[in-house]
Each structure stands twice: as C-alpha cells, then as structure tokens.
N, C-alpha and C positions, 0 to 999 in steps of 0.2 A: 488178808485172808487166812484164816486158820486151816487146821488139818482138817478139820470136820469139814469147811465148806468146800476145799480140795477133793476130799472124799465122796462127798454130795454131787458135785460138777463129773467127776468121772463116773460114777455110778448111775447115775444118771444118762449120760452119755451111753454106755455101754447098753443099758436097758433098751434105748433108742435104736441103736446099732441090731441088736436083737430081733425088735420085732419088723425092723428093715429087713431081714435078712428072710424072717419067714414072710413076707410082703411078695418077695421074689418069682417062688413057684406059683403063687396065688394069680399074679399078672400075668407070668407066663401061660399058665393053664388056661386064663382066661381067653387068651389072645389064640392060641393055635387050637384049643378046642371048641371055642364060639365066636371065634371073631370080633370078641369085646377087645377092643381098644381104650386102655384106661390111661388117662392123663392126670396133672395136678395143676390147675392152672393153665392150660397147654403147654405145659411142660412135659416132654415124653419121659414115661417112666417103664418102657418096654425096654428089654434089655440091656436095664442099665443098672449099675455097681449099686452097692448098698449106699456109699458117700453121694454119688448122683440123686439117689432116691431122696434121701436126708437136706443136700441142698435145693431141691425141688420144692419140700416143705419148707424152708426157711424165706424162699422167693416170697412165698405168699404173705407173711411181714412186712416185706417190703412193700406191695401193693394193696393190702388189705386192711395194714395198720393193725392186725392181731395174728396171734399165732394158729397156727394149725400144724398141730403134730402127727406122726405116725399113730400114736394113740388113738386120735380123732379117725383116721381113715384107714388104718387096720380091720376095724372091723367091718365097715362099709365093703372092703374086697372081700371079706369073710360070707357076707349075705351075697353079695353077685355070684358068688363061685354056688350059694346053693340054691339060686334062682335061676328059673328056665327061661336065660336071656342070649342072645344071639343077634351077630352082626350092628352091634352100638358102639357109639363112643362116650364114655363115660368120665365124666370130671370127678374123680373121686374129692379132689381140692374142694370145689366150688359146691358139692354136695353135702361135703361136712361143714360148710360155712354157713351152708343154707339151713343145713339143720339145725345149727344154734336159736337161729331167729324167727324160723317158721316152721317146729315142729307140731306146734298146737297139741300138747300132750301126749301127743305119739310115742311111740317108741323107735328107734332105728330102723330095725325090721319093715315097720309098717310106714314109716316115713319115705325108705327106699323103694319099697314097693309101689307107693303112690307116686313117686316122683316117675318112676321107669314106665309105671301105665302099660299102655298098649305094647310095648315092648317086650312084656314078658310072655311066652309061649308062643313068640312068632317061629315059624318054621326055619328050618337049617338048608332046604332045598331051594337055592339061589341061584343055580346055575353053573355053570361052568366059569372057569377061571377066564380073564379078559388077557389076549396074547398083546404084547407091547414090542416094539421093534425100536430100537435108536440108530438112527442114520446119523452117522457121527459118534465120534468117541474123545471129544476136549474135553473142557474144562466142567461145562453143564453138562455136557454127556457123560461123563463120569459120575457126578456128582447125582442125577438122573438114579444113573444104574444103583448107587449105594443106597439111596432111598427106596427104591424099587423092593430089592433084595432084603433090606433090612425089616421092609411090610410084606412080607411074603409069607412070613410063618403062619399065619391064619388060613389061608388058601381062600380061596373061591373070592378073587381079588384081580389085582391086575400082577401080572407076569411076565417078567422080563424073558422074552424068547430067544432073542438075535441082536445083535449089533453090527453093524453094516461100517464098513472100512475102506480104505484102500491099503494094499497089502505092501507096508514098509521094507526095507532092506533090513537084512539081518534076520533076526529071530523073533519075528514080529508077534506074534500069539505071548511068549513070557514078557516081551517088554508090554504089551498091551496090560497084562494081569499086572505087572511090577506097578504100572501105574495108576491102578484100581487098588492096589493093596498100599500102595504107601501116598501121602500128600503131605506137599512142605508147609502147604497153609491149613487143611483140614484134618492132618493126622492119620492113623492108620484103619485103615478098613475094621469094623466091628465084626469078624467072624473069621470064618475060614474057606479057603481060596485055594485053588488047585487048579492044574493046566491039562486036559486031554489033548496034545498034540495031533495023534492020530486021526482023532474027529473035531478037530478044530473046534474045541468047547471049552468055556471057562465055565468051574462048579463053584458057585458062591453061595455057600450057606446051604447048599445041597439043590440050589437051582443049575438046569444044566443050559445053559449060554451060548447059541451058536454065533460063532465069529464069520461074518458072510463078507468074504473081499471081492468087491465089485466098483468099478470104475463111474459109474453111474445107476440109475432105479430102474433103466430100462433091462439091465443086464440080469433081473432076478426075479423067481418064482419062488415066492415063499411057500406055496404050497408044497414046494420039493424037502421041505423041511417041517412040515407038520404045521403050518402058520395059518391060521385063519382068523377072518374079520378082525386084523390086527388096525392098533392104532399106532402110527408111524411119527413118532417125534424128531422131527426132522432140526438137527442143533447143530450144522453145520454154517448156516448162513448163506450155504453158495447161492440158494433160489429163495426170493423172496414174496415173488407176485405171483399169480395162479396158473399161469402157463406153467414156470418153472416146476411149481410143487405139485402139479397134476400129474406129472411122469408120475408121483410114488401109487397114485390111485389106479393107474394101468396096469399095475403089478396083481398078479395072480394072489389075495389074499389078503389085500388091503382093504380097511374100510372107510378109515378117517385118515387125517392127518395134521398136525400141529406142530407148527414152526416158533422156535425158541428165539424169537426176533421180532421186531414192527414188522408186519408185514403190508406191502405195496397196493395199491388200488384199492379193490373192493372187499379185501379181506377183511373179515372182524378182527381188531385187534380188542382181546379179553385181559381184564384185571380182573381177576377175580375175587367175588365177595362186592363188585362195582354193578359189571356190566354183563355177567353170566349166564343170566336170567334170559340173555336176549341168543342164546345159543339155541338154534333149532335143529330139528331132527336133518333136514334138508343142508345142514351146513356139512360140508365133506372137507374143507380147508379153513382152519384157524388160525389166529397168530396169540401168543401170549401176551404179547408186547414186549416191552423191553424192563430189564430191572430197576431203571429208574423211574419209568412210570408206574408201576408195580408199587413201589416206595412210595410216593408222592400222591397218589391218585384219591388211596381211602383217608389220608389226613387230609386232603382237601375237601373232599367231601365231607367231611364231617363240621369241618370249619366253616364251611359254605349253607350248611345245612344250618349252622347255629347260628352265624355272624354274619353272613352276606359277604361274598368276595366280590370289591367292585373290581379289582386291576391285582395284577402282580408278579413278580420274577423270580425264579429259580435259577438258583446258581447250583449246579452240581460241583461237588470235588468228589470224582471218582476214581479209585486206583488205577493202574496202568491194567493195559489187555495186552491178549498177547498179538492182537493186531497191530501195537508198536513197538519200534524198534530195541534191543538192548543197545546197542550204539547207533551213531548216526549214520545213517545210510538213507537211500532213496524213498521214499514214500510215496502216494499217489497222492495223500490228502495233506492238506496243510498243517505245518508244525510238526504234524506226527513222523516226521522223520529223525528225529531229532531224540536223544536216548531215553527212555524212558524210565530207567533206573534212577537218573542224574538229575530231572529236568521237571519242572511244572509247566505242564503243557496247555492253552489255551485252545480247545476245539469246540466243534458244534455239538448241540444236543438235540435232537427233535423232542426229547420228552414233555417239554412243556404243550407244544402243540399235539399231541398223541393224548396227551390228558382229555381235550374235547371229544375223541374218540369213546372215549368210555364213559366221559360225564359231559355232555354235551352246553348244561348250560355255562360250562367254562369257557366255551368257546370263543376265543377273541380277546380274553381276558388275561392272559399268560403271556410274558416271554419266558426265553432260558439261554444259557447260557454253560460250557461247561468247563473245567480245569481238570485236566488228568494228573496226578502223583504218585511220587515216588512210593506207592505201598503196592503190595500185590494183592490185596483183599480186605473189601468194608469200607463202603464210599458213605458220602453225607451229602444231602438235599438242604438248602437253607431256602427255606419260602421265605420271602418278604411280602406280606399280603397288605391290602389296603381294603378294611372292613367297612361294613356300611353302620357302625357303630362303634362307639368307644368301648373298650374292652380293657382289662387289669390282668396284669401277670398269672395271679392266684386263680383267677376265674378261669383263662385260659387252661393253664395245667389242672386243674380241677377236672373241667369238660372233657380234657384229651386223655387224663388217668381213665374216668369214668368208661370213655369209647373204647378203650383197651381192655378194659374188665368185662363191661355189659351190653355193648354195643354188639347188631351184626355185623363189625369189623373186626372184633376179637382177635380173630386168626390174622390177620393184616397188620393192625396196628398195636404195638407194643411202648410202652412208658419207661421211664428211667428219671429216677432224681436222685444222682451221685455225683457230686463234685469230682470225682477222681477218674470216670473213667473214658476209657481212650478206646481207639478204632477197635484193636485188636480183642478188646473185651466181647465185640459182638459176631464174632468168626462161629458160624453155627448157629445163629438164632433163626429160627424157623419164621419168624414174621417178616412181613414185605418191607416194613418200618417201623424205627423204633424211636418214640420221641423223648429229646433229651429235656428235662425239664426245664433244669437248672440253667441252661442254654438261652431259653427263652427272652425274648425282648418285646416290650408291649409300650408304645406311645400313643396316648388316645384311641384312634379308631388302624393304627398300624402295627402291624404284630410279625416279627423275626421267627421262625420255627427252623428248630436245626431236628436234623431226620436222617439218621444212622440207618443205613443197610448194609447187611451180608448180600454183596449185588452177585454171589455166587448161589450159596446155598440156599438165602431166603427167598429169590427169586425162583429156585428149582422146585422149592416147596411150593409154590405159587403155579407152576406147570403140572405139578402133580395132582395139585388139588382140581384143576381143569380136567386133566386125563381121567380122574375118578369119575366127573360128571358125563364125560363124553361116553366112556364105557360103563357106564348106568352102576358103578358101584359105591355110589355115594352111601353111606350109615348118617342116621339121625343123632343127634349130640343130646346129651342130657346131664346136669338140668335141663331144661327148656328152659328156664328163668333163673335169674339168678338176684 
C-alpha cells in the first residue's frame, strides 16, 4: 500500500467521523423536542457515540450487501429536523436504501416528505406521561429501569416513577443505586445517577424515581406518591397466577399489571410481534411469557408460514440464573442444587409448550428440554424441525435473512452470518432471537436452526414493547415498507 493510499483511507475516515459528530445534535434534538426516535436498521443511534453511529452504518453492509454511509443518512436527518414531524420512529438506514431504488426521479426532500406522509404536521399534544412502577429490582428489573430511563428523554411516554423492594440490611439505597450503575455483564449505566437519601429516591438522567419499601403490594398506596393509572411490571416471579397478581390491582393508583415470567391459569402469555393483537382493553393482568418463548416463537412462526412445521424439538442451552446455587446446596428443583458455575445442568423448560399459547397452530407439535450452562448471560435455542417439504440451507437462510430485514417481525428476529461469533457477541442485542446462519443444518425436510438470544436484555426489550402498547404510547415506524 502506498503512502497516498494510506493518507486517503485516513482522510475518508476523518470525514466520516466529522459527519457522525454533526449527526449527534440532530438525533438528540429530534428525540427530545419532537419524540422522533431515529435508528439504523433497528440499531439504536440515540445517545450513542461517534463510533457507535459509524458501526451501525457498517452493519447495513452485512445485512443488505451494500454500503450505507453517513453521507447517505446525514441529509435525511437534516430534512427531518426541518419538517414538522412528531412522535414517530424513523429508520434512516432503510430510508437511505429505499431512496436508491424507489426515488423515481424525486429529490431526497420530496422522497422523505412522501414517505412520512400523514406523520407530518401531527399535533404534539398527546397527553401526559404514563406512570410505570417496577415491582422488584433484580436482573430484569434493573435492565427495564435502564431502558425506561434511556427512553425518557422525549417525554410524553413511559415514565419510571417508582421501584418497590424489600428493605435490605445496611445502606440499602446506595447499594441499589450501585447495582443500577454497574453491571458485570451489561456494563455501566449510560448517564448520570445520584441518590437522594432524605427522600429515598434515585435521580437518573433527571428522572426522580421513588424507592418504596414494602413487604407486599397490600402495603402500598401509590397515590401517596402522586402515581396514577400506573402499569406495574412485576419482575419478582413470586406471584404468577391471577389471585397473586391481582393484589397489585387493589392498590390505589394501579391500572394494569405485567408479569415478566410465564403466567399460570388463564393469564394471557404475550409474545410481542406474535399475539400482542390479542390484548384487550379489559385485560388487566398479562404475562410477557419467558425469554426462551420470546426467542423461539417468532422464528417458529415464519418457518411454519413458509415451510409448515410437522413436528419438532427445542433444546435450550441456557445461561445459569439467580435461581441456581453458586456452590452445591439444597434446592427444591431436580439437579438445580448443584453448582451453577461448575456444571452443565439438565433441567426442564416449558417454552416448547408455551409457544402454543402464542401460536396455537403449533399446539402439540413441539417437545422441549433445557441445559443450564456456566455462562452468566446469552443463551441459545436449537430448533430441530420436521417440515412439510424439502428445503435447502441456502433457501432457509435467505428466507430468514429477509424475515429479519423486511417482515413484520424484524424487531424480533435478527440474523448473523459469521463463522466467528460466540455468545458474548450478542450481549445487549435488542432482538428476541438471532438466527446463526452458519450453523443451519438441513437434510431433506429436516432443519436444525440455532437461535441466540440475550435472555436478559433482548427479553427486557420485548417487555417494554408490550408496556408501550398497554400504555397507548406506540409510535408508527417509517418507512412503512422497504
């Protein structure tokens, strides 16, 4: 490589950095002033660094097999900032790609204006924030808190008002704050966090979050804290049936309850993207099902739609959880008493049967089992499927790639085609499941699919999607088709 080539490469990189730096205030201004949430092929770019933005652009080459640069997307942001647009999601990467193929002689401004259509000129007066209460503050609870805080900048959406916990020994409030601030798996909290000990509150990125100490829901009157019409997200797992969870509804200030575990009895188990259309106004208690059910159901749906699933088996290779023991000790469950960091542990999973609650057409067609393994996060589901027709590896992988890009489930299904990825590469992935194309095996009408999933963060994002629907703060996404 000559000196001129080296100089050219460096100069091009510096130019891209400069443009990405110019994008940051536009992205932030659109979000905080107009509730316009921008992304790039589903990758978040709000509150992200220059390098994060450039990497998000690089991702498009992997998925679309063509380049999308900041030179393509920056003008779109400039146009959005000048238009009267409010309360929408805009994928600037998809818009840029669509402009290449469907501009039909229009300039970029005319194209963007046509694509956003009725979104332009909509009123910003959409009511108050909706109050959210987290009942419990474990692994899922803290991730939900991070997501809610991160997405509160625009206002007129979900607002985390309180967290309910049992008072611990020692300096409880400071310890809770520290667990939110630092995470061994998910890294440090993005933003500013302080403790108001006098008022027993956490202040995170300007959000005042009351810590309520209670032993049971019956002890709480949320109206005392100015909380009203709230959605309580119960992430304790203590109660999973209607009788137990209905305790929350008896509290003043609570409107609905969402459980972050599979519900029992007649409670609807919702996998967002699959059966969230079944949510009725009269449903006061709902379940977000399990992380595994959320990971596998979208992939199973698209496979069944295209190829027909005759039967199958789901084997989950799952990271250990807080339910297991660090060292060998008594446990009421079979095998779970053995040391989680030292053993692979065969255990049961209800995910295969739970799929049928969200996708009734697969009732009775799937079996399932699970192996807990010594990793702290990111799991894998192996779908061994007997299909109604013969298929090829290339056909299946291309179909799933297209599903991840252009189907109604593109927020649930991700797709990767690298021979080098391992579990830690998927920490923080916002999709419910990620298809590993290199691992796909096909033999006639039998297909083995390997689906990674961040069983903490990816699942938490699914929970938040349900919360948005329950609270009526869903925003339309543009472009509508790509």
